[in-house]
C-alpha positions as CSV (number, residue, x, y, z in Angstrom):
1,M,165.4,-85.7,134.5
2,K,166.5,-84.5,137.8
3,I,166.8,-85.9,141.3
4,E,163.8,-85.0,143.6
5,R,163.5,-84.7,147.4
6,S,160.1,-85.5,149.0
7,K,159.4,-82.5,151.2
8,G,159.4,-83.1,154.9
9,V,161.3,-86.4,154.5
10,A,164.6,-86.6,156.3
11,P,167.5,-88.0,154.2
12,I,168.5,-91.7,154.9
13,D,171.9,-93.2,154.5
14,V,171.4,-95.5,151.5
15,M,174.6,-97.1,152.0
16,A,173.7,-98.2,155.7
17,P,172.7,-101.8,156.3
18,T,169.2,-102.4,155.5
19,E,167.3,-102.1,158.7
20,L,165.7,-105.1,160.5
21,P,162.0,-105.3,161.0
22,Q,160.2,-105.3,164.4
23,R,159.9,-109.1,164.1
24,L,160.7,-111.5,161.4
25,L,158.1,-113.9,159.9
26,T,157.3,-117.0,162.1
27,A,157.7,-120.6,160.7
28,S,153.9,-120.8,160.4
29,E,153.6,-117.7,158.6
30,V,156.3,-118.9,155.8
31,A,154.4,-122.1,155.6
32,S,151.1,-120.3,155.1
33,F,152.7,-118.3,152.3
34,M,154.1,-121.4,150.6
35,A,150.6,-123.0,150.7
36,D,148.5,-119.9,149.7
37,R,151.0,-117.8,148.0
38,V,149.6,-114.7,150.0
39,I,149.7,-113.8,153.7
40,H,148.6,-111.0,155.9
41,V,151.2,-110.0,158.5
42,S,151.0,-107.4,161.4
43,G,153.5,-106.1,163.7
44,V,156.7,-105.9,161.5
45,L,156.9,-102.2,160.7
46,S,157.6,-99.3,163.0
47,S,155.5,-96.2,163.2
48,D,158.6,-94.2,162.1
49,W,158.7,-96.2,158.9
50,L,155.1,-95.9,158.4
51,E,155.3,-92.1,158.7
52,R,158.2,-92.0,156.3
53,I,156.6,-94.0,153.7
54,G,153.3,-92.2,154.0
55,A,155.2,-89.0,153.5
56,V,156.8,-90.1,150.4
57,V,153.6,-91.5,148.9
58,D,151.8,-88.6,149.5
59,A,154.3,-86.2,148.1
60,Q,154.4,-88.3,144.9
61,T,150.8,-89.2,144.2
62,D,147.8,-86.9,143.1
63,V,144.9,-85.7,145.2
64,G,141.4,-86.5,144.2
65,G,139.6,-88.3,141.5
66,L,139.3,-92.0,141.5
67,Q,142.8,-93.2,141.9
68,S,146.3,-92.5,141.2
69,M,149.3,-94.6,140.8
70,K,153.1,-94.2,140.2
71,A,155.8,-96.7,139.7
72,N,159.8,-96.6,140.0
73,A,159.8,-93.4,142.0
74,W,163.0,-94.4,143.4
75,H,164.6,-93.7,140.0
76,T,164.3,-89.9,140.5
77,D,163.1,-89.2,144.3
78,D,165.6,-89.5,147.1
79,G,162.8,-90.2,149.5
80,M,161.8,-93.3,147.7
81,H,165.4,-94.3,147.1
82,G,165.9,-94.3,150.8
83,I,162.9,-96.4,151.4
84,I,163.8,-99.1,148.9
85,M,167.3,-99.4,150.0
86,N,166.6,-99.5,153.7
87,C,163.1,-100.9,154.4
88,P,163.0,-103.5,156.9
89,L,160.7,-105.6,154.9
90,A,163.4,-106.7,152.6
91,H,164.3,-109.1,155.5
92,L,160.9,-110.7,155.1
93,A,161.3,-110.9,151.4
94,Q,164.5,-112.8,151.9
95,Q,162.7,-115.2,154.2
96,V,160.1,-116.0,151.8
97,L,162.3,-116.1,148.5
98,S,164.8,-118.2,150.4
99,K,161.9,-120.7,151.1
100,I,160.8,-120.7,147.4
101,A,164.3,-121.5,146.3
102,E,164.6,-124.3,148.7
103,G,161.2,-125.8,148.0
104,P,158.4,-126.9,150.2
105,E,159.8,-130.4,150.9
106,T,162.7,-128.7,153.1
107,G,160.5,-128.0,156.0
108,T,159.1,-124.6,157.4
109,E,162.2,-122.8,158.2
110,P,164.2,-121.2,155.5
111,R,167.8,-122.1,155.7
112,D,169.5,-119.6,153.4
113,V,169.4,-116.5,155.5
114,G,172.2,-114.9,153.5
115,K,170.4,-115.3,150.2
116,P,171.0,-112.4,147.6
117,I,167.9,-110.3,147.3
118,R,167.5,-107.5,144.6
119,F,164.9,-104.8,144.3
120,F,162.8,-104.7,141.2
121,Y,160.5,-101.6,141.5
122,D,158.3,-99.6,143.7
123,Q,154.6,-99.1,143.0
124,M,152.2,-96.6,144.8
125,F,148.5,-97.0,144.7
126,V,146.0,-94.5,146.1
127,K,142.3,-94.9,145.7
128,H,140.8,-91.6,146.6
129,P,137.6,-91.2,149.0
130,N,134.2,-91.3,147.2
131,A,133.9,-87.6,148.4
132,D,136.9,-86.6,146.3
133,R,135.5,-87.8,143.0
134,D,133.8,-84.5,141.9
135,G,130.5,-86.1,140.6
136,E,132.2,-89.0,138.8
137,A,130.1,-92.0,138.2
138,T,130.5,-94.7,140.6
139,D,128.0,-97.4,139.0
140,Q,129.3,-100.5,137.8
141,D,130.7,-101.1,134.3
142,E,131.0,-104.3,132.6
143,R,133.5,-105.8,134.9
144,G,133.1,-103.8,138.2
145,H,133.1,-100.0,139.3
146,P,135.3,-97.4,137.5
147,G,138.1,-97.1,139.9
148,N,138.5,-100.7,140.5
149,T,141.9,-102.6,140.0
150,P,141.1,-105.3,137.6
151,W,141.9,-108.9,138.0
152,H,145.5,-109.8,137.0
153,H,148.7,-111.8,137.6
154,D,151.6,-109.5,138.1
155,I,153.7,-111.9,136.0
156,T,151.7,-111.1,132.8
157,F,152.7,-107.5,133.1
158,W,156.4,-108.1,133.9
159,P,159.2,-108.8,131.3
160,V,160.8,-111.3,133.5
161,V,160.5,-115.1,134.2
162,G,161.4,-116.8,137.4
163,E,160.0,-118.4,140.6
164,Q,161.8,-116.1,143.1
165,I,159.6,-113.0,142.8
166,V,157.5,-111.4,145.7
167,S,155.6,-108.3,146.3
168,I,155.2,-106.8,149.9
169,W,152.2,-104.4,149.8
170,I,152.0,-101.9,152.7
171,A,148.8,-100.5,153.9
172,L,149.3,-96.9,154.9
173,D,145.6,-96.5,156.0
174,P,142.9,-99.1,157.6
175,T,141.9,-101.1,154.7
176,N,139.0,-103.2,153.8
177,L,136.8,-104.0,150.8
178,R,134.8,-100.8,151.5
179,N,137.8,-98.6,150.7
180,G,139.4,-100.9,148.0
181,G,141.2,-103.6,150.0
182,L,142.9,-106.1,147.9
183,E,141.3,-109.5,147.0
184,F,143.0,-112.7,145.9
185,V,141.9,-116.0,144.2
186,P,143.5,-118.9,146.3
187,G,145.2,-121.5,144.2
188,S,145.6,-119.2,141.3
189,S,149.3,-119.3,141.3
190,E,149.1,-122.9,140.2
191,F,146.7,-122.3,137.3
192,E,147.7,-123.7,133.9
193,D,146.3,-120.7,132.2
194,R,147.6,-117.1,132.5
195,Y,145.3,-114.2,131.8
196,Q,145.5,-111.1,129.7
197,A,147.0,-108.2,131.9
198,M,144.5,-105.5,132.8
199,G,146.0,-102.1,133.9
200,V,144.6,-99.6,136.2
201,G,143.2,-96.3,134.8
202,S,141.3,-93.3,136.4
203,K,138.2,-94.4,134.5
204,G,138.5,-98.3,135.0
205,R,140.1,-101.0,133.0
206,L,143.0,-100.6,130.6
207,P,143.6,-103.9,128.8
208,F,147.0,-104.8,127.5
209,G,147.2,-106.2,123.9
210,S,147.9,-110.0,123.8
211,D,147.0,-112.8,121.1
212,T,147.9,-115.5,123.5
213,L,146.9,-114.8,127.0
214,A,143.3,-116.0,127.9
215,P,140.5,-113.5,129.0
216,I,140.0,-113.0,132.7
217,P,137.2,-115.4,133.9
218,K,134.3,-114.5,136.0
219,I,135.2,-114.2,139.7
220,N,132.8,-113.8,142.6
221,S,134.2,-110.7,144.2
222,A,133.9,-107.1,145.1
223,T,136.3,-106.1,142.6
224,T,133.9,-106.7,139.8
225,G,130.6,-107.4,141.7
226,E,130.1,-110.6,139.9
227,T,128.4,-113.7,141.2
228,G,127.8,-117.2,139.8
229,G,131.5,-117.5,138.8
230,S,133.5,-120.8,139.2
231,L,136.2,-118.8,141.3
232,S,136.0,-116.8,144.3
233,A,138.0,-114.3,146.1
234,I,139.1,-113.8,149.7
235,S,140.4,-110.5,151.4
236,F,142.0,-109.1,154.5
237,N,140.9,-106.4,157.0
238,M,144.2,-104.5,157.5
239,Q,145.3,-101.8,159.9
240,A,147.8,-99.0,159.0
241,G,151.2,-100.7,159.0
242,D,150.0,-104.2,158.1
243,I,151.4,-105.8,155.0
244,L,150.4,-108.5,152.4
245,I,153.2,-110.6,150.9
246,F,152.2,-112.5,147.8
247,D,153.8,-114.0,144.6
248,A,153.8,-112.8,141.1
249,K,151.4,-115.3,139.9
250,I,148.5,-115.1,142.1
251,L,145.4,-113.5,140.8
252,H,144.4,-110.4,142.5
253,G,142.4,-107.2,142.0
254,A,140.6,-104.6,144.3
255,P,137.3,-102.8,144.3
256,P,137.0,-99.0,144.1
257,N,137.1,-96.9,147.2
258,L,133.4,-96.2,147.9
259,S,134.3,-94.9,151.6
260,E,134.8,-91.4,152.7
261,R,138.5,-92.0,153.7
262,A,141.6,-92.7,151.4
263,R,143.3,-96.1,150.7
264,R,147.0,-95.6,150.2
265,G,149.3,-98.5,149.6
266,L,152.9,-98.9,148.5
267,A,154.1,-102.1,146.9
268,L,157.8,-103.1,147.0
269,R,158.9,-105.9,144.7
270,Y,161.9,-108.2,145.3
271,L,163.6,-110.7,143.4
272,G,165.8,-113.8,144.0
273,D,168.6,-115.1,141.7
274,D,166.6,-117.2,139.3
275,V,165.1,-114.2,137.7
276,V,165.8,-113.4,134.1
277,L,164.7,-110.8,131.6
278,D,162.1,-112.0,128.9
279,D,159.8,-109.6,127.2
280,A,158.7,-112.2,124.6
281,K,157.6,-115.0,126.8
282,Y,154.0,-114.5,125.7
283,G,154.8,-113.7,121.9
284,E,155.8,-110.5,120.1
285,Q,152.0,-109.5,120.2
286,T,151.7,-109.4,124.0
287,S,152.3,-106.0,125.6
288,M,154.2,-105.6,129.0
289,A,155.3,-102.9,131.2
290,P,158.6,-101.3,130.3
291,F,160.4,-102.3,133.3
292,D,163.4,-103.8,131.2
293,C,164.1,-100.6,129.5
294,Y,166.4,-98.9,131.9
295,D,169.7,-100.9,131.5
296,E,171.0,-101.1,127.8
297,S,173.5,-103.6,129.0
298,L,170.9,-106.2,129.6
299,S,169.0,-108.5,127.1
300,N,166.4,-111.2,127.1
301,G,168.0,-114.3,129.0
302,D,170.2,-112.1,131.2
303,K,169.8,-112.4,134.9
304,V,168.1,-109.3,136.4
305,T,171.3,-107.6,138.2
306,G,173.0,-104.3,138.1
307,P,172.3,-100.9,139.4
308,V,168.7,-100.7,138.0
309,Y,167.9,-103.7,140.1
310,P,170.1,-103.1,143.2
311,Q,171.0,-105.7,145.7
312,V,169.7,-104.9,149.1
313,L,170.6,-108.1,151.1
314,P,172.8,-109.7,152.5
315,E,174.7,-106.5,151.8
316,K,174.5,-103.6,149.3
317,I,177.0,-103.3,146.4
318,P,178.6,-99.7,146.5
319,S,179.2,-99.4,142.9
320,E,175.5,-100.3,142.1
321,V,174.3,-97.6,144.6
322,A,176.6,-95.0,143.3
323,V,174.8,-95.1,140.1
324,R,171.6,-93.7,141.5
325,I,173.4,-91.2,143.7
326,R,175.2,-89.7,141.0
327,A,172.1,-89.2,138.8
328,P,168.5,-90.2,138.2
329,I,167.8,-93.4,136.3
330,A,166.4,-92.7,132.9
331,P,165.0,-95.1,130.3
332,C,167.2,-96.1,127.2
333,A,165.9,-94.4,124.3
334,S,166.3,-97.4,121.9
335,K,164.6,-99.9,124.4
336,M,161.8,-97.4,124.8
337,A,161.3,-97.0,121.0
338,R,161.2,-100.7,120.7
339,W,158.6,-101.0,123.5
340,Q,156.4,-98.4,122.0
341,E,156.5,-99.9,118.5
342,R,155.6,-103.4,120.1
343,N,152.7,-101.8,122.0
344,R,151.3,-100.3,118.9
345,A,151.6,-103.6,117.0
346,A,150.1,-105.5,119.9
347,A,147.1,-103.1,120.2
348,M,146.3,-103.3,116.5
349,S,146.5,-107.1,116.6
350,A,144.2,-107.2,119.5
351,S,142.1,-104.3,118.7
352,V,143.0,-102.8,122.2
353,P,143.9,-99.1,122.6
354,I,147.3,-98.9,124.1
355,K,149.0,-95.7,124.9
356,P,152.7,-95.5,124.5
């Protein structure tokens, strides 16, 4: 593995203090998040930051087809490393995670503005225009069009447990349901059931094996085109630079891009201090993403800390940042081998094709 530099992206000082957003969340926005676990926010990201993020996403993702996705680009790409260490949106994550830690009974203003915030991982999502599909079919499959983002809780993909986990999804283009805007099921963060993880593939759904998680229920939505279900979705019309903030437990998905323009997005995932590793929380026969395979010193039950999950607020830890500056972050061979074996076993148990 080698360190890459996104073309046309100016270097950024990753040890500099994390930049401030154009504005912080209001008390009413924080309260809305606590009530719904998803909010749409405008006016927080500058045009310079939007341009920087767009350039890195464009350099890291494919052109054409149905969609492309990439995670943990900061492990190897200096452009993304600069984004995750300095992006102003970390301050909004700090507001929300501070409020989650305090609990809803403490009022609308988060009090712990110095709360430590760590970065989990970056994830780029590009739904390409309908015109770029080179004749690929766009009619519906059994749970929506090819190119949709299947309904899922993020927490069922992730080998961690904890309440203080939040995603900030950045729209790099005007975004609505026509070109693949995200949909959410209000109240689903509080559901007793957790549903089987469904991944994104260029041809549609990629189920993750599980013998404990429930099948995704019918949801009235553009994501699947279903009607007559007991659950219904909401969505947001977004301008470039707008963001969505949502927790790890809310059900969400997205329809395919049936428009003539791209829908690019970048999700940044942030953690508070109650998050610990646990890749067996749903049993050994449940597959999850290998986001715990990059630090050999950490095991189940350990807090998610260290250079693979760097602290970004209230200040950076020089020894953590230095690890990534010296070299790209590579997966641990022993942990990846175990992950691949578990995937094979889970796939056989659930009769689901999972690729290592």
